[in-house]
C-alpha positions as CSV (number, residue, x, y, z in Angstrom):
1,M,65.3,95.9,130.7
2,L,69.1,96.2,131.1
3,W,70.3,93.6,129.4
4,L,68.1,94.3,126.3
5,A,69.5,98.1,126.6
6,V,72.8,96.4,127.1
7,A,72.8,93.8,124.2
8,A,71.3,96.5,121.8
9,S,74.0,98.9,122.5
10,A,76.7,95.9,121.5
11,A,75.1,94.7,118.0
12,A,74.8,98.5,117.1
13,R,79.1,98.6,118.0
14,A,79.5,95.6,116.1
15,A,77.4,96.7,113.1
16,T,79.4,100.2,113.3
17,S,83.0,98.3,113.7
18,M,85.5,98.8,111.2
19,P,86.6,95.4,109.5
20,R,90.1,94.7,110.6
21,I,93.4,92.1,110.8
22,V,93.9,91.8,114.4
23,H,97.3,90.1,114.7
24,E,98.0,88.7,118.3
25,Q,100.3,85.9,119.3
26,G,101.0,84.7,116.0
27,R,97.2,83.9,115.6
28,H,95.4,86.2,112.8
29,A,91.8,87.1,111.9
30,L,89.6,89.2,109.7
31,F,87.5,90.8,111.8
32,V,83.7,91.7,110.5
33,D,80.7,93.6,112.6
34,G,83.4,92.4,115.2
35,R,83.7,88.6,114.5
36,P,85.8,86.9,113.1
37,Y,85.4,86.2,109.4
38,T,85.9,83.6,107.3
39,V,85.6,84.9,103.6
40,L,85.3,82.6,100.7
41,A,85.1,84.2,97.9
42,A,84.2,84.4,93.7
43,Q,86.9,86.9,91.8
44,L,85.9,88.1,88.8
45,H,87.8,87.7,85.2
46,N,89.8,90.9,84.7
47,S,87.5,92.4,82.4
48,S,84.0,91.6,83.8
49,A,83.7,94.6,86.3
50,W,82.2,96.8,84.0
51,P,78.4,98.0,85.0
52,A,77.5,96.7,81.3
53,M,78.8,93.1,82.2
54,L,78.0,92.8,86.0
55,P,74.4,91.6,84.8
56,G,75.6,88.8,83.3
57,V,78.2,87.6,86.1
58,W,75.9,87.0,88.9
59,D,74.5,83.7,87.9
60,D,77.7,82.2,87.7
61,V,79.1,84.0,90.6
62,L,75.9,82.5,93.0
63,A,76.4,79.0,92.2
64,L,79.5,78.6,94.1
65,H,77.7,79.9,97.5
66,P,80.5,82.4,98.1
67,N,80.2,85.2,100.8
68,T,82.1,87.7,98.8
69,L,83.0,88.7,95.1
70,E,86.4,89.5,94.7
71,A,86.5,92.8,91.7
72,P,88.9,95.1,90.4
73,V,88.7,98.6,90.2
74,Y,91.0,100.1,86.8
75,W,93.1,102.9,87.5
76,E,92.6,104.0,83.9
77,Q,88.9,103.9,84.3
78,F,88.6,105.7,87.5
79,E,91.0,108.4,86.7
80,P,90.6,109.0,82.5
81,A,92.0,112.1,83.2
82,R,94.1,113.4,85.8
83,G,92.3,114.4,88.8
84,R,89.1,114.1,87.3
85,F,87.3,110.8,88.9
86,D,85.1,108.3,87.4
87,T,83.1,106.2,90.3
88,S,80.6,104.5,88.8
89,H,82.0,101.3,88.1
90,V,83.1,101.4,92.6
91,D,79.6,102.3,93.0
92,A,78.1,99.6,90.3
93,L,80.0,97.0,92.0
94,V,79.3,97.9,95.7
95,D,75.7,97.8,94.4
96,G,75.7,94.6,93.3
97,A,77.3,92.9,95.7
98,R,74.7,94.3,98.5
99,K,71.9,93.6,96.3
100,H,72.8,89.8,96.6
101,G,73.8,89.6,99.7
102,L,77.9,89.6,99.6
103,R,80.8,91.2,100.9
104,L,83.3,93.2,98.5
105,V,87.0,93.1,98.4
106,I,87.9,95.4,96.1
107,L,91.1,95.0,93.7
108,W,92.9,98.0,92.6
109,F,94.8,97.3,89.2
110,G,96.9,100.5,89.4
111,S,100.5,100.8,89.0
112,W,100.7,97.0,88.5
113,K,99.0,93.7,87.3
114,N,101.0,90.8,87.2
115,G,103.9,92.5,86.6
116,Q,103.5,94.8,84.5
117,M,101.6,98.4,83.8
118,H,98.9,97.7,81.8
119,Y,95.8,99.5,83.6
120,V,97.7,102.9,84.1
121,P,95.4,105.6,82.4
122,E,96.4,106.9,79.1
123,W,97.7,110.4,80.2
124,V,100.5,108.1,81.9
125,K,101.2,105.7,79.1
126,S,101.4,108.3,76.8
127,D,103.6,110.6,78.7
128,P,107.4,108.9,79.5
129,A,109.0,111.5,80.5
130,S,106.9,113.3,83.2
131,Y,105.9,109.5,84.3
132,P,109.2,107.2,83.8
133,R,109.3,103.5,82.9
134,V,112.2,101.0,83.9
135,Q,114.8,100.3,81.7
136,D,116.7,96.8,81.7
137,E,120.3,96.4,81.6
138,H,120.7,97.7,78.2
139,G,118.8,100.7,78.8
140,L,115.5,100.1,77.2
141,P,112.2,100.6,78.4
142,V,109.6,97.7,80.0
143,D,106.4,97.8,80.2
144,D,106.6,99.1,84.1
145,L,106.6,102.5,86.2
146,S,109.6,103.0,87.7
147,T,109.5,103.2,91.5
148,Q,112.3,105.8,91.6
149,S,109.8,108.4,90.2
150,A,107.9,110.7,92.6
151,S,105.3,111.7,90.3
152,N,104.7,107.6,89.5
153,R,103.9,107.1,93.1
154,E,102.2,110.6,93.6
155,A,100.0,109.4,90.9
156,D,99.2,106.2,91.9
157,K,99.0,107.9,95.4
158,A,96.3,110.6,94.6
159,A,94.1,107.8,92.6
160,F,93.6,104.9,95.5
161,T,93.4,107.8,97.9
162,A,90.2,108.9,96.0
163,L,88.7,105.6,95.8
164,M,89.3,105.3,99.3
165,A,87.7,108.5,100.2
166,H,84.9,107.4,97.8
167,L,84.2,103.8,99.7
168,K,84.2,105.3,102.6
169,R,81.4,108.4,101.4
170,I,79.4,105.3,100.0
171,D,79.9,102.3,102.5
172,G,81.5,103.7,105.8
173,D,78.2,102.8,107.9
174,R,78.3,99.5,105.9
175,H,81.0,97.6,105.1
176,T,79.5,96.2,102.2
177,V,83.8,96.3,101.6
178,I,85.7,94.7,104.0
179,M,89.6,94.5,102.4
180,V,91.4,96.1,99.6
181,Q,93.9,94.6,97.6
182,V,96.5,96.8,96.7
183,E,97.7,96.2,93.3
184,N,97.8,93.0,91.8
185,E,100.7,90.7,91.1
186,P,103.4,93.6,91.7
187,G,107.0,93.1,90.3
188,T,109.1,93.5,87.3
189,I,108.6,91.1,83.8
190,G,111.5,92.1,81.7
191,A,114.3,92.7,83.8
192,I,115.5,91.8,87.1
193,R,115.8,95.7,88.4
194,D,115.3,98.9,87.2
195,H,118.6,100.3,85.5
196,S,117.5,103.9,85.4
197,P,119.7,106.5,86.1
198,A,118.0,107.1,89.0
199,A,118.0,103.7,89.8
200,E,121.4,102.8,89.3
201,R,122.8,105.3,91.9
202,A,120.2,104.0,94.3
203,F,121.9,100.9,93.7
204,R,125.3,101.7,94.6
205,D,124.1,103.4,97.2
206,T,124.0,101.6,101.0
207,V,121.3,99.5,102.0
208,P,119.1,102.2,104.2
209,V,120.3,101.5,107.6
210,G,116.5,100.3,109.1
211,L,116.2,97.6,106.4
212,A,119.8,96.4,107.7
213,K,118.7,96.3,111.1
214,A,115.3,94.4,110.2
215,L,116.7,92.3,108.2
216,G,120.3,91.4,110.7
217,K,122.6,92.8,108.5
218,P,125.5,94.6,109.0
219,T,124.8,98.7,108.2
220,G,126.7,101.3,106.2
221,K,127.9,98.4,103.5
222,T,126.0,98.3,99.6
223,W,123.1,96.4,98.3
224,T,126.0,94.0,96.3
225,E,128.5,93.9,99.5
226,T,125.0,92.7,101.6
227,F,123.1,90.4,99.5
228,G,125.0,89.4,96.9
229,A,124.1,87.5,94.2
230,E,120.8,88.1,95.0
231,A,121.3,92.0,95.4
232,D,119.1,92.9,92.3
233,E,116.2,91.0,93.4
234,Q,115.9,92.5,96.8
235,F,116.9,96.0,95.6
236,N,113.9,95.9,93.4
237,A,111.2,94.3,95.9
238,Y,112.9,96.7,98.2
239,G,111.8,99.7,95.7
240,I,108.3,97.9,95.0
241,A,107.1,97.9,98.4
242,R,107.9,100.9,99.8
243,Y,106.2,102.7,96.5
244,I,103.5,100.5,97.5
245,D,103.4,101.4,101.5
246,E,103.4,104.9,100.3
247,V,100.4,104.2,98.3
248,A,98.4,102.1,101.1
249,A,99.2,104.5,103.6
250,A,98.1,107.5,102.2
251,G,94.6,105.2,101.2
252,K,94.4,103.8,104.8
253,A,94.9,107.5,106.1
254,A,91.2,108.4,103.5
255,Y,89.7,105.3,105.0
256,P,91.5,103.0,107.3
257,L,90.2,99.1,105.7
258,P,92.8,96.4,105.9
259,M,94.7,95.9,102.8
260,Y,96.8,93.5,101.3
261,V,99.1,92.8,98.1
262,N,98.8,89.6,96.4
263,T,101.5,87.2,94.8
264,W,102.9,85.9,91.6
265,L,104.6,83.1,93.0
266,R,107.9,82.0,92.9
267,Y,107.2,78.2,92.1
268,K,109.3,75.1,92.4
269,G,111.6,75.1,89.2
270,K,111.1,78.7,88.7
271,H,114.3,80.8,89.7
272,L,114.5,83.5,87.0
273,P,113.2,86.7,88.7
274,G,112.0,88.8,85.8
275,N,111.4,86.1,83.6
276,D,109.9,83.2,85.9
277,Y,107.7,85.6,87.9
278,P,108.0,89.2,88.3
279,S,110.9,90.2,89.9
280,G,110.4,92.2,93.6
281,G,106.8,91.0,94.3
282,A,106.7,89.4,97.7
283,T,108.2,86.1,96.7
284,W,108.8,83.7,100.0
285,N,113.0,84.7,98.7
286,V,111.7,88.6,99.9
287,L,109.3,87.9,102.3
288,D,110.9,89.0,105.1
289,L,112.3,92.3,103.6
290,W,108.5,92.8,102.4
291,K,107.6,92.4,105.7
292,A,109.8,95.1,107.2
293,S,109.3,97.6,104.1
294,A,105.9,97.6,104.1
295,P,103.9,98.1,107.5
296,H,100.7,99.5,106.4
297,I,99.9,96.7,104.2
298,D,98.3,94.2,106.9
299,L,99.2,90.8,105.3
300,I,100.3,88.8,102.0
301,G,98.1,86.6,100.0
302,T,99.0,84.3,97.5
303,D,97.6,83.4,93.8
304,L,98.4,79.4,94.5
305,Y,97.7,78.1,90.8
306,S,98.9,74.4,91.9
307,T,96.8,71.2,92.7
308,D,99.9,69.1,93.8
309,Y,100.0,68.3,97.5
310,H,102.8,69.1,98.1
311,E,103.2,72.1,96.4
312,F,100.4,73.6,97.3
313,T,100.9,73.0,101.1
314,K,104.6,74.2,100.8
315,V,103.5,77.4,99.7
316,V,101.1,77.6,102.7
317,A,104.1,76.8,105.2
318,Q,106.1,79.7,103.5
319,Y,103.3,82.3,104.2
320,T,102.1,81.0,107.6
321,R,104.3,83.2,109.6
322,P,104.0,84.9,113.0
323,D,103.3,88.4,111.2
324,N,101.2,87.2,108.2
325,P,98.1,84.5,107.3
326,P,97.7,82.4,104.8
327,W,95.3,83.7,102.5
328,I,94.7,82.7,98.9
329,S,93.7,85.4,97.5
330,E,93.4,83.4,94.4
331,T,93.5,79.5,93.3
332,G,92.4,78.4,89.9
333,Y,89.2,77.3,89.4
334,D,90.0,73.6,89.7
335,A,88.0,70.7,91.4
336,G,91.2,69.5,92.8
337,S,92.2,72.8,94.6
338,A,88.7,73.0,96.5
339,P,89.6,70.5,99.1
340,Y,92.6,72.7,100.3
341,L,90.2,75.3,101.5
342,F,90.4,72.8,104.9
343,H,93.3,72.6,105.2
344,V,94.1,76.4,104.9
345,L,91.5,77.2,107.5
346,A,93.1,74.8,109.4
347,K,96.8,76.7,109.6
348,G,94.7,79.8,110.6
349,G,93.7,81.2,107.5
350,I,91.5,83.8,107.1
351,G,90.0,82.4,103.4
352,F,90.3,81.4,100.5
353,S,89.7,82.9,96.8
354,L,88.6,81.4,93.2
355,F,89.8,83.3,90.0
356,G,88.2,84.0,86.7
357,V,84.3,82.4,88.0
358,D,82.5,83.9,85.4
359,N,81.4,83.2,81.5
360,D,83.8,80.6,80.8
361,P,82.1,77.7,78.4
362,D,80.0,74.9,80.3
363,T,82.4,71.9,80.4
364,P,82.1,68.8,81.9
365,E,85.9,69.7,84.0
366,R,83.5,73.3,84.6
367,R,80.7,71.8,86.0
368,K,82.7,69.9,88.4
369,A,84.8,72.7,89.9
370,T,81.8,74.4,90.9
371,L,80.1,71.4,92.7
372,A,83.7,70.8,94.3
373,H,83.8,74.6,95.4
374,A,80.5,75.6,95.9
375,R,79.3,72.4,98.8
376,N,82.7,73.3,100.4
377,F,81.8,77.1,100.3
378,A,78.5,76.4,101.2
379,L,79.2,73.8,104.1
380,V,81.9,76.5,105.7
381,D,79.9,79.1,105.2
382,S,77.1,77.3,107.6
383,I,79.6,77.6,110.2
384,N,81.1,80.6,109.5
385,E,81.3,82.1,113.1
386,Q,82.6,78.8,114.3
387,V,85.4,77.9,111.8
388,A,86.8,81.7,112.1
389,A,87.3,81.6,115.7
390,A,88.7,78.3,115.7
391,A,91.3,79.5,113.0
392,Y,91.8,82.4,115.0
393,R,92.3,80.3,118.5
394,G,94.3,78.2,116.4
395,T,92.1,74.8,118.0
396,L,90.9,74.4,114.4
397,R,92.3,70.7,112.3
398,A,91.7,69.4,108.9
399,A,92.9,66.2,107.1
400,V,93.7,66.4,103.4
401,E,94.4,63.5,101.2
402,Q,97.6,63.0,99.7
403,R,97.7,60.2,97.2
404,G,99.8,57.0,98.4
405,E,98.7,57.9,101.8
406,P,95.1,56.9,102.5
407,K,95.7,57.4,106.8
408,Q,96.4,60.6,108.3
409,A,96.0,61.4,112.3
410,V,94.7,64.8,113.6
411,E,95.7,65.5,117.2
412,L,92.8,67.2,119.1
413,A,93.2,67.8,123.2
414,N,92.2,65.9,126.2
415,H,94.3,62.6,124.9
416,W,92.3,62.3,122.2
417,H,92.8,62.3,118.2
418,A,90.7,61.4,115.1
419,D,92.1,58.9,112.4
420,V,91.0,59.4,109.4
421,S,91.1,57.6,106.3
422,Y,90.3,57.9,102.1
423,G,89.3,54.6,100.3
424,A,87.0,52.9,103.5
425,P,83.5,51.6,102.2
426,R,80.9,53.7,103.7
427,W,80.0,50.6,106.1
428,G,81.8,47.7,107.6
429,D,85.6,47.1,108.1
430,A,88.3,48.7,106.2
431,P,90.7,46.3,103.9
432,A,93.8,46.5,105.4
433,E,95.6,48.3,102.0
434,L,93.0,51.3,101.2
435,P,93.0,52.5,98.0
436,G,92.6,56.4,98.7
437,T,90.1,57.4,96.6
438,P,90.5,57.9,92.7
439,E,90.9,61.5,92.5
440,A,92.2,62.6,96.4
441,T,89.2,64.4,97.2
442,G,89.0,62.9,100.8
443,H,89.1,66.1,103.6
444,V,87.4,66.4,106.5
445,L,87.3,69.7,109.0
446,V,87.0,69.7,112.5
447,V,85.7,72.4,114.6
448,P,86.1,72.5,118.8
449,V,83.2,73.9,120.1
450,G,83.1,72.4,123.4
451,A,84.9,70.7,126.2
452,D,85.2,67.1,123.8
453,E,82.6,68.0,121.6
454,Y,83.2,69.2,118.1
455,L,81.5,69.8,114.7
456,V,82.4,67.9,112.1
457,T,82.5,67.3,108.4
458,G,84.1,66.6,104.8
459,F,83.7,64.5,101.4
460,D,84.7,60.8,100.5
461,A,86.5,60.3,103.8
462,R,86.0,57.9,107.4
463,I,86.9,59.8,110.7
464,E,87.5,57.6,113.5
465,F,87.7,59.2,117.3
466,A,90.2,57.4,120.2
467,R,91.1,58.2,123.0
468,D,95.3,57.6,124.6
469,A,94.9,55.5,127.3
470,V,97.1,57.4,129.5
471,D,95.3,58.0,132.5
472,G,94.0,54.5,132.6
473,R,90.1,55.9,131.0
474,H,88.9,54.7,127.8
475,G,87.3,57.2,125.1
476,Q,83.6,56.7,123.5
477,L,81.3,58.6,121.3
478,L,78.2,59.8,123.7
479,R,76.4,61.3,121.3
480,V,76.7,62.2,117.2
481,E,73.3,64.2,115.7
482,E,73.2,65.6,112.2
483,G,72.1,69.0,112.2
484,R,72.5,72.6,111.3
485,Y,72.4,76.6,112.3
486,V,69.4,78.3,112.4
487,D,70.0,82.5,113.5
488,G,73.1,81.0,115.4
489,Q,71.4,77.7,116.9
490,W,71.6,74.2,116.2
491,K,69.3,72.5,114.8
492,T,69.1,68.9,115.4
493,V,67.7,66.7,112.1
494,R,68.7,63.4,114.0
495,W,71.0,61.6,115.6
496,W,74.1,59.0,114.0
497,N,74.3,55.2,115.7
498,G,74.3,52.0,115.2
499,D,75.1,51.0,111.2
500,E,76.1,55.0,111.2
501,T,78.5,54.8,113.8
502,D,80.1,51.0,114.4
503,Y,82.6,51.8,112.0
504,G,83.3,55.8,111.5
505,L,82.1,58.2,110.7
506,N,81.4,58.2,107.2
507,F,81.4,61.2,104.9
508,T,80.4,60.5,101.3
509,D,80.1,63.6,98.3
510,R,76.8,64.5,100.1
511,P,77.5,67.2,102.6
512,V,76.8,66.4,106.3
513,L,77.1,68.5,109.3
514,L,77.6,66.4,112.4
515,K,78.2,67.5,115.9
516,V,80.1,65.1,118.0
517,R,80.4,65.1,122.1
518,L,83.4,62.6,123.1
519,G,83.6,61.2,126.5
520,S,85.5,58.5,128.4
521,Y,85.0,55.8,131.7
């Protein structure tokens, strides 16, 4: 039948569609197999991606119920001798991800790893004359490759291009690998900028015209005249962004997967570039420059190691832009960071990655963190398509508990809003002064799936729907169903009513997914 042929053709196109980042009217999505996709990632420790180590990581990875694995590929291993590439580690990662039903994000540990050059090959480290390093203000070498050197840049480009070409050969029709991180927390530790002779000449020169125009600065001025006290950091950021953009462009020419850069953040109270954080990385104060200078980088990720409500939400806001979605490229293995997954997604984020998931000691804190993130990941992944689509449309809503603020309001469509509270009893009227939860673990997610119809889920919270009577009509719950999706179809387990709805919809530490239909009279 014709419709079956059309459906089969559409499915085939989706299966062969390249992963891509879509930016549209200030909204963003990672598309995988033709659909928006929410990344729920487990990231291995730095030295766990060796083939001999992989058998020991899978139990820890799968305990989190991720849909994606993040793992590094090391330049020093991938190209042990110049021009000779060892693909065995990449092959093992791709094979392992497939066997365990996971997508894969490759982390290229090339010229930078945490602001230093630790993962460059031995033949680069041992030949500073050919592959020069950054010099500090005293002319002493720093443990970073100079971005002023074409030989450094071309060497990284050649290796990265070989990696991308190999991924195309082994995965171009499967798309196990959905995204690539170019370098790791780039920047300079030990100096604010390069003071090598080549860098000094470039610093005394005028700011490139295209950059000055993109930043709304006057043209024909030097870096110091243009940026004043911030000139050193801005100059360093430009050199690093252009270097990485050229690496990314070469890699995309071989195989155009989505590519991003992750960021060692400039946290509150951290103001010394090159000391408190790597100078020249994509920190908030140089983010405009990065966006103007690295067009082949699809997005900037944040390595956000904080459980403080104000700090976490502030950073998410800084990186939520018309040209950039929130993407938590790393966060700590801590139960306290788990609720913020909902916040990131409601801000239009593409995902959340938990760092250091394997081979750590089994402690009460570790088990607590595993449970907190695993229940979130499993719940969100069960409605991944609905969550990712709503995040892309900008209609996803969430509430995350803030200490000392036990009540929040979430605005919805068609005169509706949701009142969310923390610390209320499971049944019965809430006290006038709510205590909140003991460790601020409350969080809820509200996903529109139709006109006045929502998927609602969460933990340690009460949610009550109310309608503003601006048109003389009053709101009511028409139906509340507990259920799950099976092969894309909603399957009802039971209806909630009576005691389960008279005092709001109460979520405990047990994962529950509800479909709520609202109405008015």
